[in-house]
C-alpha positions as CSV (number, residue, x, y, z in Angstrom):
1,T,10.6,0.3,66.2
2,T,10.6,2.5,63.4
3,R,7.5,3.4,61.4
4,G,7.0,1.5,58.3
5,G,7.2,5.2,56.2
6,D,10.1,6.3,58.1
7,R,13.0,3.5,57.5
8,D,13.5,4.5,53.7
9,R,13.7,8.4,54.7
10,P,17.2,9.8,54.6
11,S,18.3,11.3,57.7
12,A,18.8,15.3,57.8
13,R,22.7,14.6,58.3
14,H,23.1,12.7,55.0
15,V,21.7,15.0,52.9
16,Q,24.1,16.3,51.0
17,W,23.2,20.3,49.9
18,E,25.4,21.5,46.8
19,E,26.2,25.2,46.4
20,P,25.5,26.7,42.7
21,L,28.4,27.2,40.9
22,M,28.9,30.9,40.4
23,P,30.1,31.9,36.8
24,L,33.9,32.8,36.8
25,Q,34.9,36.3,36.5
26,R,37.7,37.9,34.1
27,V,40.0,40.1,36.3
28,T,42.9,41.9,34.9
29,M,45.5,43.5,37.3
30,T,49.1,44.2,37.2
31,V,50.8,42.8,40.5
32,N,54.3,43.4,41.4
33,G,55.0,45.1,37.8
34,Q,53.4,41.8,36.1
35,A,50.1,41.7,34.0
36,V,48.2,39.4,35.3
37,E,44.7,38.0,33.8
38,R,42.6,34.9,35.2
39,L,39.3,33.7,35.6
40,V,38.3,33.6,39.2
41,E,35.3,32.8,41.2
42,P,33.1,35.9,42.7
43,S,33.7,34.9,46.1
44,V,37.6,34.3,46.2
45,V,39.6,37.5,48.1
46,L,42.6,38.6,47.6
47,L,44.3,37.2,49.9
48,D,43.8,34.0,48.7
49,F,43.8,34.9,44.7
50,L,47.7,36.3,45.4
51,R,48.4,33.3,47.7
52,E,46.7,30.3,45.9
53,D,46.5,31.3,42.1
54,L,49.9,33.4,42.0
55,G,52.0,31.7,44.3
56,L,52.9,35.1,46.1
57,T,52.5,33.4,49.5
58,G,54.0,36.4,51.6
59,S,51.3,38.1,52.1
60,K,49.6,36.1,55.6
61,E,46.4,35.4,57.1
62,G,46.4,36.2,60.7
63,C,43.2,36.2,61.4
64,G,40.7,36.5,58.3
65,T,38.5,39.6,59.4
66,G,40.5,42.5,58.8
67,D,42.1,42.9,62.9
68,C,45.3,41.8,62.6
69,G,47.1,43.7,58.9
70,A,49.2,40.9,58.5
71,C,47.7,40.3,54.9
72,T,48.6,44.3,54.0
73,V,49.5,44.4,50.4
74,S,49.7,48.0,48.2
75,V,46.6,48.3,45.8
76,N,46.8,51.4,43.5
77,G,49.5,52.9,46.5
78,Q,47.1,52.5,49.6
79,P,48.0,49.4,52.4
80,V,45.0,47.3,52.1
81,H,43.6,44.2,54.1
82,S,43.7,41.9,51.3
83,C,41.5,39.5,53.4
84,L,38.3,41.9,53.1
85,M,38.5,42.8,49.4
86,L,37.6,40.7,46.5
87,T,39.4,39.5,43.7
88,P,37.4,41.3,40.9
89,E,37.3,44.5,43.1
90,A,40.8,44.7,42.7
91,E,40.0,44.7,38.7
92,G,42.3,47.1,37.0
93,A,44.6,47.6,40.4
94,T,48.6,48.5,40.5
95,I,49.1,45.6,43.5
96,T,52.4,45.7,45.3
97,T,52.5,42.7,47.5
98,I,55.7,41.9,50.1
99,E,57.9,39.8,47.2
100,G,57.4,43.3,45.2
101,L,58.3,45.4,47.7
102,G,62.6,45.4,47.1
103,K,64.2,46.0,43.4
104,N,66.6,43.7,41.5
105,G,66.8,41.4,44.6
106,Q,67.9,44.3,47.0
107,L,66.1,44.8,50.2
108,T,64.6,48.7,50.8
109,M,65.8,50.8,53.5
110,L,63.0,50.1,55.8
111,Q,63.3,46.1,55.3
112,R,67.2,46.2,56.2
113,A,65.8,47.8,58.9
114,F,63.8,45.3,60.0
115,V,66.7,43.0,60.2
116,Q,69.0,45.8,61.6
117,Y,66.9,46.7,64.6
118,G,65.5,43.2,65.4
119,A,62.0,43.9,64.2
120,I,61.5,40.6,62.9
121,Q,60.4,37.8,65.1
122,C,58.2,34.3,64.1
123,G,57.3,36.3,60.3
124,I,53.8,35.9,61.1
125,C,53.1,39.6,60.8
126,T,56.2,41.1,59.2
127,P,55.0,41.0,55.8
128,G,51.7,43.1,57.0
129,F,54.0,45.7,59.0
130,L,56.9,46.3,56.2
131,M,54.1,47.0,53.5
132,M,52.0,49.1,55.9
133,A,55.5,51.1,57.3
134,S,55.8,51.5,53.4
135,A,53.3,53.8,52.8
136,F,53.3,55.4,55.7
137,L,56.4,56.5,54.9
138,E,55.9,57.9,51.5
139,E,53.4,60.3,52.7
140,N,55.4,60.8,55.9
141,S,59.2,61.1,55.6
142,Q,60.0,62.6,58.4
143,P,57.1,60.7,61.5
144,T,57.2,61.3,65.2
145,E,57.4,58.2,67.3
146,Q,54.2,58.8,68.2
147,E,52.9,59.2,64.4
148,I,54.5,56.0,63.6
149,R,52.9,54.2,66.0
150,G,49.5,55.8,65.2
151,A,50.5,54.5,61.6
152,I,51.0,50.5,62.7
153,A,48.3,50.7,65.4
154,G,45.9,48.6,62.8
155,N,48.9,45.9,62.6
156,L,48.9,43.2,65.7
157,C,52.7,41.7,66.6
158,R,52.6,39.2,69.5
159,C,56.3,38.7,69.6
160,T,58.5,41.9,69.5
161,G,56.1,44.5,72.1
162,Y,56.3,46.8,68.9
163,D,59.2,49.1,70.4
164,K,61.9,47.4,68.0
165,I,59.5,47.7,65.0
166,V,59.1,51.6,65.8
167,R,62.7,52.2,66.1
168,A,63.6,50.7,62.9
169,V,60.7,52.6,60.8
170,Q,62.2,55.3,62.6
171,A,66.0,54.8,60.8
172,A,64.8,54.0,57.9
173,A,63.4,57.6,58.1
174,E,66.4,58.9,59.3
175,G,68.5,57.1,57.1
176,K,70.6,55.1,59.9
177,V,70.7,51.6,58.2
178,G,73.3,49.8,56.8
179,E,76.5,48.9,58.1
180,L,75.2,46.9,61.2
181,V,73.6,44.5,58.8
182,A,76.7,43.9,57.1
183,Q,78.3,43.6,60.3
184,R,75.8,40.7,61.8
185,V,76.0,38.8,58.2
186,Q,79.8,39.2,58.8
187,S,80.0,38.0,62.2
188,S,77.1,35.0,61.6
189,A,79.7,33.6,59.0
190,Q,82.7,33.9,61.7
191,D,80.6,32.1,64.4
192,D,80.0,29.5,61.5
193,E,83.1,28.4,60.8
194,S,84.2,28.4,64.7
195,E,81.7,26.2,65.4
196,G,82.7,24.3,62.3
197,D,86.2,23.9,64.0
198,R,85.5,22.6,66.8
């Protein structure tokens, strides 16, 4: 039986609590060479702002806790886990995402090396590795293998076992990139033509 005073009382699971609305905050920054000005909620992290507001979906969310490095972008020349940085903290900053790494539609030496040495598998971690390695090579143009491994230690990959990534970074540092990529593209095109003839 239900006591008379309880039958009209809403159960706890039906009570809806509304979060108080936070005032929007104006942010200005430069993203991939373009001036950006938006009104954002103060609690929005940079990764979500880049992906959802600006449509720059190259940066990935792998963990949301800053442990995997898939969301790495460059902020004022330094690699940053964008899943941990609030958007208002980037006020006035110069930001580069994976979309802005190459120029005029051309891949960088490092990006070509990743293709050439098979350092790209599922692609979730690739943008973060490229951003981290790019910043590293800016500071150390002649790294040892151990230095490369140390530089990318904060980025996780579940596909390649890291060796191909390390080889790609080494090749980019040594300028041993280019011809093999073109050969593979040509070979792939020839294979497609052969398949069509069958």
